[in-house]
C-alpha positions as CSV (number, residue, x, y, z in Angstrom):
1,M,0.0,0.0,0.0
2,R,2.8,2.3,0.9
3,S,4.7,1.5,-2.4
4,I,1.6,2.5,-4.4
5,R,1.3,5.8,-2.4
6,D,5.1,6.5,-3.0
7,L,4.7,5.8,-6.7
8,F,1.7,8.1,-6.9
9,I,3.8,10.9,-5.2
10,L,6.7,10.3,-7.6
11,L,4.3,10.6,-10.6
12,L,2.9,13.9,-9.2
13,I,6.5,15.2,-8.8
14,F,7.6,14.3,-12.3
15,G,4.3,15.6,-13.7
16,G,4.9,18.9,-12.0
17,I,8.4,19.1,-13.4
18,W,7.2,18.3,-16.9
19,A,4.4,20.9,-16.7
20,F,6.9,23.5,-15.4
21,F,9.4,23.1,-18.2
22,S,6.5,22.9,-20.8
23,Y,5.4,26.4,-19.8
24,F,8.7,28.0,-18.8
25,P,11.6,27.7,-21.2
26,I,14.9,26.4,-19.9
27,V,16.8,29.2,-21.7
28,P,15.5,32.6,-20.4
29,D,14.2,35.2,-22.9
30,K,17.0,37.6,-21.9
31,D,19.5,35.7,-24.1
32,Y,18.6,37.7,-27.2
33,F,19.8,40.9,-25.5
34,Q,23.3,39.6,-26.2
35,I,22.6,40.0,-29.9
36,P,22.8,43.6,-31.2
37,I,19.9,44.9,-33.4
38,E,22.4,45.5,-36.2
39,K,23.6,41.9,-36.0
40,E,20.0,40.7,-36.1
41,E,19.3,42.8,-39.2
42,Q,22.5,41.4,-40.8
43,I,21.3,37.8,-40.1
44,G,17.9,38.6,-41.5
45,D,19.5,39.9,-44.7
46,L,21.6,36.8,-45.2
47,I,18.6,34.5,-44.5
48,Y,16.5,36.4,-47.0
49,E,19.2,36.2,-49.7
50,Y,19.7,32.5,-49.0
51,E,16.0,31.7,-49.4
52,L,15.8,33.7,-52.6
53,E,18.8,31.9,-54.1
54,E,18.4,28.4,-52.7
55,N,14.7,27.8,-52.2
56,P,12.8,27.4,-55.5
57,N,9.4,27.4,-53.7
58,F,10.2,30.8,-52.2
59,V,8.6,33.1,-54.8
60,I,8.0,36.7,-54.0
61,V,4.9,38.4,-55.5
62,E,5.8,41.9,-56.7
63,N,2.8,44.1,-57.6
64,Q,2.1,47.8,-57.1
65,I,-1.5,47.2,-56.0
66,L,-0.4,44.7,-53.4
67,D,2.3,47.0,-52.1
68,S,-0.1,50.0,-51.8
69,T,-2.7,47.8,-50.1
70,F,-0.3,46.5,-47.6
71,E,0.9,50.0,-46.9
72,L,-2.6,50.9,-45.8
73,I,-2.9,47.9,-43.6
74,T,0.5,48.1,-42.0
75,Q,0.8,51.8,-41.6
76,Q,-2.1,51.9,-39.3
77,L,-0.3,49.3,-37.1
78,I,3.2,50.7,-37.3
79,L,2.2,54.2,-36.4
80,S,0.7,52.8,-33.2
81,I,4.1,51.3,-32.1
82,D,6.1,53.6,-29.9
83,E,9.6,53.6,-31.4
84,P,9.6,50.4,-33.4
85,L,12.8,48.3,-33.2
86,F,13.0,47.9,-37.0
87,S,12.1,49.5,-40.3
88,Y,9.6,46.8,-41.2
89,E,9.2,45.2,-44.6
90,F,6.1,43.2,-45.5
91,I,6.5,40.6,-48.3
92,V,3.9,38.5,-50.1
93,V,4.9,34.9,-50.9
94,A,3.2,33.0,-53.7
95,S,1.9,29.9,-51.9
96,E,-1.5,28.3,-51.2
97,Q,-0.4,27.6,-47.6
98,L,-2.1,29.5,-44.8
99,N,1.0,31.0,-43.3
100,A,2.7,34.1,-42.1
101,F,6.1,34.3,-40.4
102,T,8.9,36.6,-39.2
103,I,12.6,36.4,-39.8
104,P,15.2,38.4,-37.9
105,G,15.6,42.0,-38.6
106,G,12.0,43.0,-39.2
107,R,10.9,41.2,-42.4
108,I,7.4,39.7,-42.2
109,F,6.1,37.3,-44.9
110,I,2.5,36.7,-45.7
111,Y,1.4,33.8,-48.0
112,T,-1.2,34.4,-50.7
113,G,-3.2,31.4,-49.3
114,L,-3.6,33.3,-46.0
115,L,-4.7,36.4,-47.8
116,K,-7.3,34.6,-49.9
117,S,-8.8,33.0,-46.7
118,A,-9.3,36.3,-45.0
119,E,-12.7,38.0,-45.3
120,N,-11.4,41.5,-44.9
121,A,-8.3,43.6,-44.4
122,E,-8.8,43.7,-40.6
123,E,-8.3,39.9,-40.4
124,V,-5.0,40.3,-42.2
125,A,-4.0,43.2,-39.9
126,A,-4.7,40.9,-36.9
127,V,-2.2,38.3,-38.2
128,I,0.4,41.0,-38.9
129,A,-0.1,42.5,-35.5
130,H,0.7,39.1,-33.9
131,E,3.8,38.8,-36.1
132,L,4.9,42.3,-35.0
133,G,4.6,41.0,-31.5
134,H,7.1,38.3,-32.2
135,A,9.4,40.8,-34.0
136,E,9.3,43.5,-31.3
137,G,9.8,40.8,-28.6
138,R,12.7,39.5,-30.6
139,H,11.3,36.0,-30.2
140,V,12.9,34.7,-33.4
141,M,16.4,35.4,-32.2
142,N,15.6,33.9,-28.8
143,K,14.3,30.7,-30.5
144,L,17.5,30.5,-32.6
145,A,19.6,31.0,-29.5
146,K,17.9,28.1,-27.8
147,E,18.1,25.7,-30.7
148,I,21.3,26.6,-32.4
149,G,23.3,28.5,-29.8
150,L,24.5,32.1,-29.5
151,S,28.1,31.4,-30.5
152,V,26.9,29.9,-33.8
153,I,24.4,32.7,-34.5
154,L,27.0,35.4,-33.8
155,S,29.6,33.8,-36.1
156,D,30.1,35.0,-39.6
157,D,30.0,31.5,-41.0
158,G,27.7,31.5,-44.0
159,F,27.4,27.7,-43.8
160,V,25.0,27.9,-40.9
161,L,22.3,29.8,-42.9
162,G,20.7,26.6,-44.2
163,Q,20.4,25.3,-40.6
164,I,19.0,28.6,-39.4
165,S,16.4,28.6,-42.2
166,K,15.4,25.1,-41.4
167,T,15.1,25.9,-37.7
168,L,12.8,28.9,-38.4
169,G,10.6,26.8,-40.6
170,S,10.3,23.6,-38.4
171,S,10.2,24.8,-34.8
172,K,7.5,26.5,-32.8
173,F,7.5,29.4,-30.5
174,D,7.0,28.4,-26.9
175,R,3.8,29.1,-25.0
176,I,5.2,32.2,-23.3
177,Q,6.3,33.8,-26.6
178,E,2.9,33.0,-28.2
179,R,1.1,34.6,-25.2
180,K,3.3,37.7,-25.4
181,A,2.8,38.0,-29.1
182,D,-1.0,37.6,-28.6
183,D,-1.0,40.3,-25.9
184,F,1.1,42.7,-28.0
185,G,-1.0,42.1,-31.1
186,L,-4.3,42.6,-29.4
187,K,-3.2,45.8,-27.6
188,L,-1.6,47.1,-30.9
189,M,-4.9,46.5,-32.7
190,E,-6.8,48.4,-30.0
191,D,-4.3,51.3,-30.2
192,A,-4.6,51.3,-34.0
193,G,-8.4,51.4,-33.9
194,I,-8.8,47.8,-35.2
195,D,-11.1,45.5,-33.3
196,P,-8.9,42.8,-31.7
197,R,-11.8,40.3,-32.0
198,H,-10.8,39.9,-35.7
199,F,-7.8,37.9,-34.5
200,G,-10.0,35.5,-32.6
201,S,-12.5,35.0,-35.4
202,F,-9.8,34.4,-38.0
203,M,-8.0,31.8,-35.8
204,L,-11.3,30.0,-35.2
205,K,-11.8,29.9,-39.0
206,I,-8.3,28.4,-39.5
207,K,-8.9,25.8,-36.8
208,E,-12.1,24.7,-38.5
209,L,-10.5,24.6,-42.0
210,E,-7.4,22.7,-40.7
211,A,-9.2,19.4,-40.6
212,M,-10.0,19.7,-44.3
213,D,-6.4,19.7,-45.6
214,T,-3.6,19.8,-43.1
215,D,-0.9,20.1,-45.8
216,V,-1.7,23.7,-46.5
217,F,-2.2,25.0,-43.0
218,E,1.3,25.8,-42.0
219,I,0.3,28.6,-39.7
220,V,-1.2,26.0,-37.4
221,N,2.3,24.3,-37.0
222,S,4.3,27.5,-36.7
223,H,1.8,29.3,-34.5
224,P,-0.1,26.7,-32.6
225,S,-3.7,27.8,-32.2
226,S,-6.2,26.8,-29.6
227,E,-9.8,27.5,-28.9
228,K,-8.7,29.1,-25.6
229,R,-6.5,31.6,-27.4
230,S,-9.2,32.4,-29.9
231,R,-11.9,32.9,-27.2
232,R,-9.5,35.1,-25.3
233,A,-9.2,37.4,-28.3
234,L,-13.0,37.3,-28.9
235,N,-13.5,38.4,-25.3
236,Y,-10.8,41.1,-25.3
237,P,-12.0,43.9,-23.1
238,L,-12.4,47.1,-25.1
239,P,-13.0,50.5,-23.5
240,E,-16.5,51.8,-23.8
241,D,-15.4,54.7,-26.1
242,F,-13.6,52.5,-28.6
243,E,-14.5,53.2,-32.2
244,E,-13.1,51.0,-34.9
245,R,-11.4,52.8,-37.8
246,E,-12.2,50.7,-40.8
247,I,-9.3,50.0,-43.2
248,D,-10.3,51.7,-46.4
249,I,-9.7,48.8,-48.8
250,D,-12.0,47.2,-51.4
251,W,-11.2,43.6,-50.3
252,T,-13.1,42.0,-53.1
253,A,-11.2,43.9,-55.7
254,F,-7.9,43.1,-53.9
255,I,-8.6,39.4,-53.9
256,A,-9.5,39.5,-57.6
257,E,-6.2,41.2,-58.3
258,L,-4.4,38.6,-56.2
259,D,-6.1,35.8,-58.1
260,S,-5.1,37.3,-61.5
261,I,-1.5,37.6,-60.4
262,T,-1.2,34.1,-58.9
263,A,-2.9,32.5,-61.9
264,L,-0.1,33.6,-64.3
């Protein structure tokens, strides 16, 4: 009887340890402070060049209408950040995957599949606000520091670029980083006059669509969603005097233009 009780106690102890390290990363977030902003921007430039040269599936969509549309969406967000860390660049990638991701130095990529799944510009702004939370929190550099090591990241050895790119594409942000990016993004949307509930509704939509074709829903892997996170956004407490400033974009015309480009 005593042995069963002791075994039960041990299971509780190990369960507690497992839960602790699941929610609290072993490497503290302060590691990225050892990486200067200029170095992060340099790493981002090298990764971008590497992807353009070595990845045949990494196709950038260049179009004046797309650029002007994204300027309207992103300007409303960027102007609401007090002293942004980077001069942000937003790039559209031709892919049916539902994905958006950030690389070091302030480049944020949005896939055409994600754009086509959005009902309006505000839903896209919600995803971008979340990505800005990762960038401003320097979560990408912290993730690389944990998985590759600071000494490797800070070296000037171009050989490691492939490994860095693979790490960015295959690993997830931890729960704390996702929570911080959520918090940042929701508050940024409020400050920008965009209803934060757009983030919750869009994530719920992706969660429902995920079961239909898991091959195209990369955002689910790189940014793990959950009903709890979605509901938290939907229940975001807005002040009584909040008034949403609609993003002045004809979204139907924008998607039609996007379809015409990607069909070529």
